[in-house]
Backbone as a printed PyTorch tensor [residue, N CA C, xyz], in Angstrom:
tensor([[[138.2340, -62.7200, 155.8920],
         [137.6950, -62.5250, 154.5380],
         [138.0090, -63.7440, 153.6930]],

        [[136.9940, -64.3130, 153.0500],
         [137.2030, -65.4770, 152.1940],
         [136.6130, -65.2010, 150.8190]],

        [[137.2780, -65.7260, 149.8300],
         [136.8140, -65.6010, 148.4520],
         [136.6590, -66.9900, 147.8650]],

        [[135.6190, -67.1690, 147.0660],
         [135.3980, -68.4610, 146.4370],
         [136.4450, -68.7050, 145.3590]],

        [[136.9160, -69.9340, 145.2970],
         [137.8540, -70.2760, 144.2360],
         [137.1250, -70.3190, 142.8980]],

        [[137.7830, -69.9000, 141.8620],
         [137.2140, -69.9960, 140.5260],
         [138.3050, -70.4280, 139.5660]],

        [[137.9300, -71.0270, 138.4470],
         [138.9450, -71.4620, 137.4820],
         [139.7670, -70.2900, 136.9650]],

        [[141.0080, -70.5620, 136.6510],
         [141.8370, -69.5340, 136.0400],
         [141.2790, -69.1610, 134.6760]],

        [[141.3030, -67.8920, 134.3650],
         [140.8930, -67.4360, 133.0370],
         [142.1430, -67.0400, 132.2740]],

        [[142.3200, -67.6200, 131.0980],
         [143.4680, -67.2890, 130.2570],
         [143.1270, -66.1160, 129.3470]],

        [[144.1570, -65.4040, 128.9310],
         [144.0040, -64.3650, 127.9090],
         [144.6120, -64.8900, 126.6180]],

        [[143.7840, -65.0050, 125.5970],
         [144.2150, -65.5740, 124.3180],
         [144.1220, -64.4960, 123.2450]],

        [[145.2480, -64.2190, 122.6220],
         [145.3370, -63.1910, 121.5890],
         [144.9980, -63.7630, 120.2180]],

        [[144.1850, -63.0500, 119.4690],
         [143.9820, -63.3620, 118.0520],
         [144.7130, -62.3040, 117.2410]],

        [[145.6740, -62.7550, 116.4690],
         [146.5270, -61.8910, 115.6550],
         [146.2160, -62.1230, 114.1840]],

        [[145.9660, -61.0350, 113.4600],
         [145.6660, -61.1790, 112.0370],
         [145.7270, -59.8430, 111.3350]],

        [[145.5310, -59.8640, 110.0390],
         [145.6660, -58.6670, 109.2190],
         [144.5510, -57.6650, 109.5040]],

        [[144.9250, -56.3930, 109.5040],
         [143.9320, -55.3300, 109.6170],
         [143.2670, -55.0680, 108.2680]],

        [[144.0120, -55.2890, 107.2110],
         [143.4950, -55.0510, 105.8700],
         [144.0760, -56.0880, 104.9150]],

        [[143.5540, -56.1020, 103.7070],
         [144.1220, -56.9770, 102.6940],
         [143.2600, -58.1860, 102.3750]],

        [[143.7970, -59.0340, 101.5260],
         [143.0500, -60.1620, 100.9890],
         [142.6350, -61.1620, 102.0590]],

        [[143.4670, -61.3730, 103.0810],
         [143.1090, -62.3830, 104.0840],
         [141.9180, -61.9510, 104.9390]],

        [[141.6560, -60.6530, 105.0220],
         [140.4760, -60.2000, 105.7450],
         [139.2210, -60.6480, 105.0060]],

        [[139.2100, -60.4450, 103.6880],
         [138.0720, -60.8840, 102.8840],
         [137.9240, -62.4030, 102.9180]],

        [[139.0570, -63.0860, 102.9580],
         [139.0600, -64.5500, 102.9060],
         [138.6310, -65.1900, 104.2280]],

        [[139.0130, -64.5780, 105.3510],
         [138.9170, -65.2990, 106.6250],
         [138.1670, -64.5600, 107.7350]],

        [[137.3760, -63.5410, 107.4020],
         [136.7000, -62.7960, 108.4660],
         [135.7070, -63.6630, 109.2410]],

        [[135.0580, -64.6050, 108.5720],
         [134.1240, -65.4840, 109.2760],
         [134.8650, -66.4190, 110.2240]],

        [[136.0250, -66.8950, 109.7870],
         [136.8270, -67.7640, 110.6530],
         [137.3360, -66.9920, 111.8670]],

        [[137.6720, -65.7020, 111.6900],
         [138.1050, -64.8770, 112.8160],
         [136.9690, -64.7180, 113.8250]],

        [[135.7640, -64.5100, 113.3320],
         [134.6140, -64.4100, 114.2230],
         [134.4080, -65.7160, 114.9890]],

        [[134.6270, -66.8400, 114.3050],
         [134.4990, -68.1460, 114.9630],
         [135.5640, -68.3280, 116.0390]],

        [[136.7760, -67.8350, 115.7870],
         [137.8270, -67.9100, 116.8090],
         [137.4150, -67.1330, 118.0640]],

        [[136.9530, -65.9050, 117.8660],
         [136.5280, -65.0950, 119.0020],
         [135.3880, -65.7370, 119.7570]],

        [[134.4400, -66.2940, 119.0310],
         [133.3010, -66.9530, 119.6570],
         [133.7410, -68.1750, 120.4610]],

        [[134.6630, -68.9590, 119.9000],
         [135.1480, -70.1620, 120.5860],
         [135.9080, -69.7910, 121.8560]],

        [[136.7030, -68.7210, 121.8070],
         [137.4310, -68.2650, 122.9980],
         [136.4400, -67.8370, 124.0760]],

        [[135.4000, -67.1120, 123.6940],
         [134.3880, -66.6660, 124.6510],
         [133.6470, -67.8510, 125.2610]],

        [[133.2360, -68.7990, 124.4260],
         [132.4740, -69.9520, 124.9270],
         [133.3090, -70.8150, 125.8680]],

        [[134.6230, -70.7750, 125.7030],
         [135.4980, -71.5650, 126.5760],
         [135.7230, -70.8890, 127.9250]],

        [[135.2420, -69.6520, 128.0690],
         [135.3910, -68.9390, 129.3180],
         [136.6740, -68.1450, 129.4440]],

        [[137.4230, -68.0350, 128.3530],
         [138.6850, -67.2930, 128.3730],
         [138.4490, -65.8510, 127.9070]],

        [[139.4460, -65.0080, 128.1140],
         [139.3800, -63.6180, 127.6710],
         [140.1110, -63.4600, 126.3390]],

        [[139.5290, -62.7080, 125.4350],
         [140.1570, -62.4300, 124.1440],
         [140.9830, -61.1590, 124.2290]],

        [[142.1980, -61.1910, 123.6830],
         [142.9920, -59.9780, 123.5350],
         [143.3070, -59.7860, 122.0560]],

        [[143.3080, -58.5260, 121.6230],
         [143.6770, -58.1890, 120.2490],
         [144.3880, -56.8390, 120.2550]],

        [[144.8190, -56.4230, 119.0760],
         [145.4710, -55.1310, 118.9380],
         [144.5150, -53.9690, 118.8090]],

        [[143.2490, -54.1630, 119.1870],
         [142.2350, -53.0990, 119.1560],
         [142.1680, -52.4220, 117.7960]],

        [[142.2540, -53.2460, 116.7490],
         [142.3230, -52.6900, 115.4060],
         [141.1980, -53.2310, 114.5360]],

        [[141.2180, -52.8410, 113.2780],
         [140.2010, -53.2820, 112.3260],
         [140.6080, -54.6250, 111.7340]],

        [[139.8120, -55.1120, 110.7820],
         [140.1610, -56.3420, 110.0870],
         [139.8930, -57.5880, 110.9120]],

        [[140.7530, -58.5840, 110.7770],
         [140.5380, -59.8780, 111.4240],
         [140.4840, -59.7910, 112.9500]],

        [[141.3590, -59.0040, 113.6160],
         [141.2130, -58.8720, 115.0640],
         [139.8550, -58.3000, 115.4710]],

        [[139.3360, -57.3680, 114.6760],
         [138.0290, -56.7910, 114.9910],
         [136.9290, -57.8410, 114.8730]],

        [[136.9910, -58.6630, 113.8330],
         [135.9750, -59.7040, 113.6820],
         [136.0580, -60.7180, 114.8210]],

        [[137.2680, -60.9910, 115.3030],
         [137.4140, -61.8850, 116.4530],
         [136.7710, -61.2630, 117.6920]],

        [[137.0100, -59.9560, 117.9000],
         [136.4060, -59.2640, 119.0410],
         [134.8820, -59.2390, 118.9130]],

        [[134.4070, -59.0410, 117.7020],
         [132.9650, -59.0580, 117.4560],
         [132.3820, -60.4230, 117.8030]],

        [[133.0580, -61.4880, 117.3730],
         [132.5880, -62.8450, 117.6740],
         [132.5620, -63.1240, 119.1560]],

        [[133.5810, -62.6330, 119.8680],
         [133.6380, -62.8440, 121.3170],
         [132.4880, -62.1400, 122.0210]],

        [[132.2320, -60.8960, 121.6650],
         [131.1590, -60.1400, 122.3090],
         [129.7950, -60.7190, 121.9520]],

        [[129.6420, -61.1650, 120.7240],
         [128.3820, -61.7590, 120.3010],
         [128.0800, -63.0240, 121.0930]],

        [[129.1440, -63.7270, 121.5000],
         [128.9910, -64.9500, 122.2860],
         [128.9730, -64.6830, 123.7860]],

        [[128.9640, -63.4050, 124.1760],
         [128.8950, -63.0550, 125.5850],
         [130.2240, -63.0950, 126.3040]],

        [[131.3280, -62.9910, 125.5720],
         [132.6550, -63.0920, 126.1660],
         [133.2370, -61.7550, 126.5900]],

        [[134.4860, -61.8120, 127.0360],
         [135.2040, -60.6350, 127.5400],
         [136.3520, -60.3310, 126.5890]],

        [[136.4490, -59.0750, 126.1630],
         [137.4090, -58.6880, 125.1340],
         [138.2140, -57.4740, 125.5800]],

        [[139.5440, -57.5680, 125.4410],
         [140.4400, -56.4620, 125.7810],
         [141.2430, -56.0850, 124.5410]],

        [[141.2510, -54.8020, 124.2200],
         [142.0240, -54.3120, 123.0850],
         [143.2540, -53.5450, 123.5490]],

        [[144.3910, -53.7990, 122.9210],
         [145.6390, -53.0850, 123.2240],
         [145.9030, -52.1070, 122.0840]],

        [[145.6970, -50.8370, 122.3590],
         [145.7790, -49.8080, 121.3280],
         [147.1970, -49.2500, 121.2210]],

        [[147.6230, -48.8820, 120.0140],
         [148.9030, -48.1930, 119.8600],
         [148.8360, -46.7560, 120.3660]],

        [[147.6240, -46.2580, 120.5780],
         [147.4130, -44.8570, 120.9620],
         [147.6520, -44.6390, 122.4510]],

        [[147.8420, -43.3710, 122.8160],
         [148.0620, -42.9990, 124.2120],
         [146.7890, -42.5120, 124.8890]],

        [[145.7060, -42.3760, 124.1410],
         [144.4600, -41.8650, 124.7090],
         [143.3000, -42.2640, 123.8050]],

        [[142.1010, -42.0920, 124.3290],
         [140.9150, -42.3640, 123.5250],
         [140.8730, -41.4540, 122.3050]],

        [[141.2310, -40.1930, 122.4800],
         [141.2250, -39.2620, 121.3530],
         [142.1600, -39.7450, 120.2430]],

        [[143.3960, -40.1170, 120.6200],
         [144.3400, -40.6300, 119.6150],
         [143.8170, -41.8990, 118.9650]],

        [[143.2510, -42.7820, 119.7840],
         [142.7270, -44.0530, 119.2790],
         [141.6910, -43.8260, 118.1830]],

        [[140.7750, -42.8910, 118.4510],
         [139.6840, -42.6530, 117.5130],
         [140.0510, -41.7170, 116.3720]],

        [[140.8410, -40.6770, 116.6570],
         [141.0650, -39.6410, 115.6590],
         [142.3850, -39.7790, 114.9090]],

        [[143.4720, -40.1330, 115.6170],
         [144.7600, -40.2770, 114.9440],
         [144.8910, -41.6320, 114.2580]],

        [[144.6200, -42.6960, 115.0270],
         [144.7790, -44.0510, 114.4770],
         [143.5170, -44.5560, 113.8000]],

        [[142.3790, -43.9360, 114.1130],
         [141.0890, -44.2840, 113.5170],
         [140.7800, -45.7690, 113.7150]],

        [[140.7710, -46.1610, 114.9940],
         [140.5380, -47.5470, 115.3650],
         [139.2110, -47.6830, 116.1030]],

        [[138.6220, -48.8810, 116.1060],
         [137.3040, -49.0900, 116.7230],
         [137.3820, -49.2050, 118.2440]],

        [[136.2340, -49.0790, 118.8710],
         [136.1480, -49.1970, 120.3310],
         [134.9640, -50.0470, 120.7860]],

        [[134.0120, -50.3250, 119.8990],
         [132.7130, -50.8450, 120.3140],
         [132.6960, -52.3060, 120.7320]],

        [[133.6910, -53.0960, 120.3720],
         [133.6840, -54.5250, 120.7060],
         [134.5760, -54.8690, 121.8910]],

        [[135.0060, -53.8730, 122.6350],
         [135.9500, -54.1200, 123.7240],
         [135.3440, -53.7400, 125.0700]],

        [[135.5380, -54.6130, 126.0500],
         [135.1590, -54.2780, 127.4140],
         [136.1410, -53.2860, 128.0150]],

        [[137.3650, -53.3440, 127.5350],
         [138.4020, -52.4390, 128.0370],
         [139.4300, -52.2230, 126.9380]],

        [[139.8670, -50.9890, 126.7490],
         [140.9440, -50.6680, 125.8130],
         [142.1370, -50.1640, 126.6150]],

        [[143.2680, -50.8320, 126.4770],
         [144.5180, -50.4240, 127.1210],
         [145.2400, -49.4830, 126.1610]],

        [[145.2850, -48.2050, 126.4970],
         [145.9560, -47.2280, 125.6400],
         [147.4490, -47.2470, 125.9770]],

        [[148.2060, -48.0160, 125.1980],
         [149.6110, -48.2710, 125.5270],
         [150.5160, -47.0800, 125.2430]],

        [[150.1870, -46.2810, 124.2250],
         [151.0560, -45.1800, 123.8240],
         [152.3700, -45.6550, 123.2270]],

        [[152.4130, -46.9030, 122.7910],
         [153.6570, -47.5130, 122.3170],
         [153.7360, -47.6230, 120.7980]],

        [[152.7900, -47.0100, 120.1100],
         [152.7050, -47.1290, 118.6500],
         [152.5450, -48.6040, 118.2710]],

        [[152.6550, -48.9380, 117.0070],
         [152.3190, -50.2990, 116.6000],
         [153.3590, -51.3330, 117.0300]],

        [[154.6330, -51.0320, 116.8600],
         [155.6660, -52.0250, 117.1750],
         [155.6900, -52.3430, 118.6690]],

        [[155.6860, -51.2960, 119.5050],
         [155.6850, -51.5180, 120.9400],
         [154.3940, -52.1520, 121.4210]],

        [[153.2710, -51.7380, 120.8340],
         [151.9780, -52.3200, 121.1690],
         [151.9770, -53.8210, 120.9420]],

        [[152.5640, -54.2640, 119.8200],
         [152.6050, -55.6940, 119.5060],
         [153.2850, -56.4890, 120.6150]],

        [[154.4230, -56.0080, 121.0880],
         [155.1620, -56.7180, 122.1320],
         [154.3790, -56.7320, 123.4400]],

        [[153.7780, -55.6080, 123.7860],
         [152.9960, -55.5190, 125.0090],
         [151.8010, -56.4690, 124.9490]],

        [[151.1350, -56.5090, 123.8020],
         [149.9900, -57.3970, 123.6000],
         [150.3980, -58.8510, 123.7920]],

        [[151.4890, -59.2420, 123.1670],
         [151.9570, -60.6350, 123.2640],
         [152.3160, -60.9860, 124.7020]],

        [[153.0560, -60.0970, 125.3670],
         [153.4910, -60.3750, 126.7350],
         [152.3110, -60.3920, 127.7080]],

        [[151.2110, -59.7570, 127.3480],
         [150.0340, -59.7210, 128.2070],
         [149.0800, -60.8710, 127.9330]],

        [[149.4200, -61.7420, 127.0140],
         [148.5580, -62.8580, 126.6280],
         [149.2060, -64.1930, 127.0020]],

        [[148.3620, -65.1760, 127.2900],
         [148.8700, -66.5120, 127.6150],
         [149.1600, -67.3270, 126.3690]],

        [[148.5690, -66.9550, 125.2490],
         [148.7940, -67.6480, 123.9840],
         [148.4210, -66.7060, 122.8470]],

        [[148.9290, -67.0030, 121.6520],
         [148.6460, -66.1880, 120.4700],
         [148.1720, -67.1010, 119.3470]],

        [[147.0430, -66.7590, 118.7430],
         [146.5310, -67.4970, 117.5850],
         [146.6460, -66.6050, 116.3560]],

        [[147.2950, -67.1090, 115.3260],
         [147.4920, -66.3570, 114.0880],
         [146.4940, -66.8030, 113.0400]],

        [[145.7800, -65.8290, 112.4610],
         [144.8520, -66.0900, 111.3650],
         [145.1650, -65.1140, 110.2510]],

        [[145.3500, -65.6270, 109.0350],
         [145.7090, -64.7490, 107.9260],
         [146.9610, -63.9680, 108.2760]],

        [[146.9260, -62.6680, 108.0330],
         [147.9970, -61.8160, 108.5220],
         [149.0030, -61.3630, 107.4920]],

        [[149.7400, -60.3070, 107.8970],
         [150.8170, -59.7540, 107.0920],
         [152.0560, -59.6380, 107.9810]],

        [[152.9030, -58.6200, 107.7840],
         [154.1410, -58.5100, 108.5500],
         [153.8820, -58.2970, 110.0490]],

        [[152.8510, -57.5240, 110.3800],
         [152.5470, -57.2900, 111.7890],
         [152.2200, -58.5850, 112.5210]],

        [[151.4650, -59.4440, 111.8610],
         [151.1230, -60.7410, 112.4550],
         [152.3500, -61.6310, 112.5900]],

        [[153.2570, -61.5430, 111.6280],
         [154.4950, -62.3130, 111.7160],
         [155.3250, -61.8270, 112.9060]],

        [[155.3480, -60.5120, 113.1130],
         [156.0640, -59.9380, 114.2520],
         [155.4830, -60.4480, 115.5700]],

        [[154.1690, -60.4920, 115.6750],
         [153.5330, -60.9760, 116.8980],
         [153.7920, -62.4650, 117.0960]],

        [[153.7660, -63.2260, 116.0210],
         [154.0420, -64.6660, 116.1280],
         [155.4680, -64.9360, 116.5980]],

        [[156.4410, -64.2870, 115.9590],
         [157.8350, -64.5320, 116.3400],
         [158.1090, -64.0380, 117.7650]],

        [[157.4750, -62.9370, 118.1520],
         [157.6320, -62.4360, 119.5240],
         [157.0650, -63.4350, 120.5250]],

        [[155.9110, -64.0070, 120.2060],
         [155.2920, -64.9940, 121.0850],
         [156.1470, -66.2490, 121.1970]],

        [[156.6910, -66.6780, 120.0680],
         [157.5100, -67.8910, 120.0630],
         [158.7890, -67.6840, 120.8710]],

        [[159.4360, -66.5500, 120.6910],
         [160.6510, -66.2450, 121.4440],
         [160.3630, -66.1550, 122.9420]],

        [[159.1490, -65.7330, 123.2940],
         [158.7700, -65.5980, 124.7020],
         [158.2660, -66.9050, 125.3030]],

        [[158.2260, -67.9580, 124.5020],
         [157.7750, -69.2500, 125.0020],
         [156.2770, -69.3540, 125.1970]],

        [[155.5100, -68.6130, 124.3940],
         [154.0540, -68.6480, 124.4870],
         [153.5010, -69.7140, 123.5410]],

        [[152.4650, -70.4520, 123.9440],
         [151.7870, -71.3420, 123.0080],
         [151.2370, -70.5540, 121.8230]],

        [[151.3960, -71.1030, 120.6290],
         [150.9820, -70.4140, 119.4030],
         [150.0800, -71.3230, 118.5760]],

        [[148.9100, -70.8340, 118.2280],
         [148.0150, -71.5570, 117.3460],
         [148.0380, -70.9340, 115.9580]],

        [[148.0330, -71.7740, 114.9310],
         [148.0620, -71.3060, 113.5390],
         [146.8320, -71.8500, 112.8270]],

        [[145.9660, -70.9520, 112.3290],
         [144.7800, -71.4000, 111.6060],
         [145.1400, -71.5940, 110.1380]],

        [[145.3870, -72.8380, 109.7710],
         [145.7550, -73.1560, 108.3970],
         [144.5890, -72.9120, 107.4410]],

        [[144.9230, -72.5070, 106.2210],
         [143.8980, -72.2260, 105.2270],
         [143.3370, -70.8240, 105.3050]],

        [[143.8740, -70.0090, 106.2350],
         [143.3610, -68.6410, 106.3780],
         [144.1740, -67.6330, 105.5810]],

        [[145.2200, -68.1120, 104.8770],
         [146.0030, -67.2560, 103.9990],
         [147.1050, -66.4970, 104.7110]],

        [[147.8570, -65.7230, 103.9380],
         [148.8650, -64.8230, 104.4740],
         [149.8910, -65.4730, 105.3750]],

        [[150.2100, -64.7870, 106.4570],
         [151.2360, -65.2410, 107.3960],
         [150.9610, -66.6410, 107.9200]],

        [[149.7090, -66.9140, 108.2800],
         [149.3660, -68.2060, 108.8750],
         [149.7770, -69.3720, 107.9850]],

        [[149.5660, -69.2430, 106.6910],
         [149.8960, -70.3430, 105.7850],
         [151.3730, -70.3730, 105.4070]],

        [[152.1100, -69.3150, 105.7190],
         [153.5510, -69.2970, 105.4630],
         [154.3660, -69.8190, 106.6400]],

        [[153.7960, -69.7840, 107.8320],
         [154.5280, -70.1570, 109.0320],
         [155.0620, -71.5900, 109.0000]],

        [[154.2890, -72.5980, 108.5490],
         [154.8500, -73.9540, 108.5320],
         [156.1690, -74.0550, 107.7530]],

        [[156.2590, -73.3920, 106.6150],
         [157.4860, -73.4130, 105.8300],
         [158.6150, -72.6820, 106.5510]],

        [[158.2960, -71.5340, 107.1540],
         [159.3000, -70.7890, 107.9100],
         [159.8310, -71.6130, 109.0760]],

        [[158.9650, -72.3550, 109.7220],
         [159.3840, -73.1870, 110.8470],
         [160.3580, -74.2740, 110.4020]],

        [[160.1210, -74.8230, 109.2310],
         [161.0270, -75.8500, 108.7020],
         [162.3650, -75.2550, 108.3020]],

        [[162.3350, -74.0660, 107.7220],
         [163.5470, -73.4610, 107.1690],
         [164.4390, -72.8400, 108.2310]],

        [[163.8300, -72.1660, 109.2070],
         [164.5980, -71.3540, 110.1460],
         [164.9540, -72.0690, 111.4450]],

        [[164.3840, -73.2340, 111.6950],
         [164.6600, -74.0150, 112.9060],
         [164.5630, -73.1590, 114.1680]],

        [[163.3970, -72.5770, 114.4270],
         [163.2440, -71.6690, 115.5730],
         [163.1310, -72.4290, 116.8930]],

        [[163.2190, -71.7020, 118.0150],
         [163.0420, -72.3440, 119.3210],
         [161.5710, -72.6350, 119.5960]],

        [[161.3160, -73.5250, 120.5380],
         [159.9660, -73.7930, 121.0380],
         [158.9990, -74.2700, 119.9510]],

        [[159.4950, -75.0300, 118.9800],
         [158.5830, -75.4830, 117.9310],
         [157.5100, -76.4290, 118.4790]],

        [[157.7250, -76.9720, 119.6710],
         [156.7250, -77.8380, 120.2840],
         [155.5330, -77.0430, 120.8250]],

        [[155.6560, -75.7220, 120.8440],
         [154.5750, -74.8760, 121.3290],
         [153.6540, -74.3970, 120.2070]],

        [[153.9230, -74.8230, 118.9740],
         [153.1330, -74.3630, 117.8250],
         [152.1360, -75.4440, 117.4230]],

        [[150.8720, -75.0680, 117.3450],
         [149.7900, -75.9830, 116.9970],
         [149.1600, -75.5220, 115.6880]],

        [[148.9660, -76.4710, 114.7710],
         [148.3540, -76.1750, 113.4770],
         [146.9920, -76.8590, 113.3910]],

        [[146.0020, -76.1320, 112.8850],
         [144.6830, -76.7280, 112.6720],
         [143.9310, -75.8670, 111.6720]],

        [[142.9660, -76.4670, 110.9960],
         [142.1740, -75.7020, 110.0230],
         [140.7490, -75.4510, 110.5050]],

        [[140.4770, -75.8270, 111.7670],
         [139.1580, -75.6230, 112.3380],
         [139.2750, -74.6590, 113.5250]],

        [[138.6050, -73.5010, 113.4760],
         [138.7710, -72.4960, 114.5320],
         [138.4710, -73.0050, 115.9400]],

        [[137.3200, -73.6560, 116.1210],
         [136.9360, -74.1190, 117.4540],
         [137.8960, -75.1860, 117.9660]],

        [[138.2920, -76.0850, 117.0970],
         [139.2190, -77.1430, 117.5170],
         [140.5860, -76.5580, 117.8560]],

        [[141.0150, -75.5540, 117.0900],
         [142.3020, -74.9190, 117.3610],
         [142.2870, -74.2490, 118.7370]],

        [[141.2200, -73.5420, 119.0550],
         [141.1080, -72.8990, 120.3660],
         [141.1650, -73.9570, 121.4720]],

        [[140.4450, -75.0430, 121.2960],
         [140.4320, -76.1220, 122.2980],
         [141.8420, -76.6710, 122.5190]],

        [[142.5780, -76.8880, 121.4370],
         [143.9260, -77.4490, 121.5520],
         [144.8990, -76.4560, 122.1840]],

        [[144.7260, -75.1840, 121.8710],
         [145.5800, -74.1610, 122.4820],
         [145.3420, -74.1080, 123.9910]],

        [[144.0790, -74.1610, 124.3960],
         [143.7660, -74.1460, 125.8300],
         [144.3550, -75.3680, 126.5220]],

        [[144.3010, -76.5090, 125.8790],
         [144.8960, -77.7130, 126.4610],
         [146.3980, -77.5490, 126.6500]],

        [[147.0520, -76.8610, 125.7160],
         [148.4910, -76.6350, 125.8380],
         [148.7970, -75.6470, 126.9670]],

        [[147.9630, -74.6260, 127.1230],
         [148.1450, -73.6950, 128.2440],
         [147.9320, -74.4330, 129.5660]],

        [[146.8990, -75.2890, 129.6110],
         [146.6470, -76.0780, 130.8180],
         [147.8770, -76.8880, 131.1980]],

        [[148.5100, -77.4800, 130.1980],
         [149.7030, -78.2860, 130.4440],
         [150.8450, -77.4180, 130.9610]],

        [[150.9770, -76.2330, 130.3850],
         [152.0270, -75.3120, 130.8140],
         [151.8510, -74.9000, 132.2710]],

        [[150.5950, -74.7530, 132.7020],
         [150.2950, -74.3200, 134.0640],
         [149.8040, -75.4730, 134.9390]],

        [[150.2030, -76.6820, 134.6000],
         [149.7440, -77.8550, 135.3470],
         [150.0690, -77.7380, 136.8330]],

        [[151.2700, -77.2870, 137.1520],
         [151.6560, -77.1780, 138.5610],
         [150.8150, -76.1360, 139.2950]],

        [[150.4760, -75.0500, 138.5990],
         [149.6480, -74.0160, 139.2090],
         [148.2540, -74.5540, 139.5040]],

        [[147.6920, -75.2920, 138.5470],
         [146.3560, -75.8650, 138.7400],
         [146.3520, -76.8320, 139.9220]],

        [[147.3910, -77.6480, 140.0450],
         [147.4680, -78.5920, 141.1510],
         [147.5550, -77.8650, 142.4920]],

        [[148.3420, -76.7990, 142.5270],
         [148.4610, -76.0280, 143.7640],
         [147.1360, -75.3660, 144.1360]],

        [[146.4210, -74.8740, 143.1360],
         [145.1350, -74.2370, 143.4150],
         [144.1070, -75.2430, 143.9250]],

        [[144.1910, -76.4750, 143.4350],
         [143.2610, -77.4950, 143.9020],
         [143.5590, -77.9190, 145.3400]],

        [[144.8240, -77.9060, 145.7000],
         [145.2260, -78.4780, 146.9870],
         [145.4880, -77.4610, 148.0880]],

        [[145.5860, -76.1870, 147.7360],
         [145.9490, -75.1890, 148.7300],
         [145.0990, -73.9360, 148.5600]],

        [[145.0490, -73.1490, 149.6200],
         [144.3850, -71.8470, 149.5640],
         [145.3510, -70.8370, 148.9600]],

        [[144.9970, -70.2810, 147.8230],
         [145.8870, -69.3540, 147.1200],
         [145.6340, -67.9050, 147.5230]],

        [[144.8660, -67.7100, 148.5960],
         [144.5710, -66.3480, 149.0330],
         [145.5190, -65.9030, 150.1350]],

        [[146.7600, -66.3390, 150.0540],
         [147.7660, -65.9800, 151.0510],
         [147.9550, -64.4660, 151.1530]],

        [[147.6950, -63.7670, 150.0580],
         [147.9170, -62.3250, 150.0350],
         [146.8940, -61.5660, 150.8740]],

        [[145.8440, -62.2510, 151.3410],
         [144.8610, -61.6170, 152.2050],
         [145.1940, -61.7870, 153.6870]],

        [[146.2540, -62.5310, 153.9930],
         [146.6980, -62.7150, 155.3730],
         [147.2140, -61.3820, 155.9100]],

        [[146.6980, -60.9110, 157.0490],
         [147.1500, -59.6190, 157.5890],
         [148.6560, -59.5530, 157.7740]],

        [[149.3110, -60.6980, 158.0410],
         [150.7510, -60.6930, 158.2570],
         [151.5130, -60.3640, 156.9720]],

        [[150.8400, -60.4980, 155.8060],
         [151.4940, -60.2280, 154.5300],
         [151.2040, -58.8330, 154.0010]],

        [[150.4090, -58.0630, 154.7510],
         [150.0590, -56.7120, 154.3020],
         [151.0390, -55.7350, 154.9250]],

        [[151.8140, -55.0010, 154.1160],
         [152.7890, -54.0640, 154.6780],
         [152.1010, -52.9050, 155.3740]],

        [[152.7040, -52.3630, 156.4130],
         [152.0990, -51.2240, 157.1150],
         [152.0090, -50.0020, 156.2110]],

        [[150.9670, -49.1760, 156.4280],
         [150.8070, -47.9530, 155.6490],
         [151.8000, -46.9070, 156.1480]],

        [[152.3440, -46.1700, 155.2210],
         [153.2950, -45.1250, 155.5870],
         [152.5730, -43.8190, 155.8490]],

        [[153.1760, -42.9680, 156.6750],
         [152.6370, -41.6240, 156.9010],
         [151.5660, -41.5560, 157.9540]]])
C-alpha cells in the first residue's frame, strides 16, 4: 500500500473577542485572517464561538478552506441550546465538554500557532497559554483590545519565547509570516519528509497483532 506525499497542513487558531467594541472594529480584518489561512492551504481553528472567531471561520469557508471549532459544550444540544453558539461555518465541531477555560487550553494545544485579533480576557488567556507552550503567536496590531495591549505587556513582564511573537497590521501578511515561523520550527520534519518515506506505520512489521 502506498500513499502520495502531500504538504503538511498546519492548524492556525484565530483568537479574538466574542463580543464588545473590538468585534465592531475588526470583524472585516478577522474575515481576512480566515480567508488568508484558507488560501494558504492551512486549517483554521477557533473556539467555535461568535464574534471575531466566527468572522474568521466565515472568511475561511468563503475562501473554500477547512475550519474546526472547539466548543466548550459536551454535545451538540449543549452547544446550541446552553451556550448558544454557531455551527454553520465549521467542517467539524469538537465538543470538548471542558467549559470555556478548559476549552481554551485544548484549543491552543491543538493548534500549531495562535493569532490574536482584538480580544478581551479570554483572548489574553489563549495568548499566554500559547506563549508558555512555545507556540508561534501572531498579533494583529490596530485591531484593538488585547492585541494592542500585548506589546506593552511583553515589555513589562519579560515573558518566555518572545522570539515567537510576530506583530503586523496586515492580516494576509501576518498569516504569511506566522506560516514561515511554523515552517522554521518544523524545518527538520520537512527535510525528513523530503528525503525519506514517512509511511513507516504502514509496514506490517509495525502493526501489533490483534487480540482475541
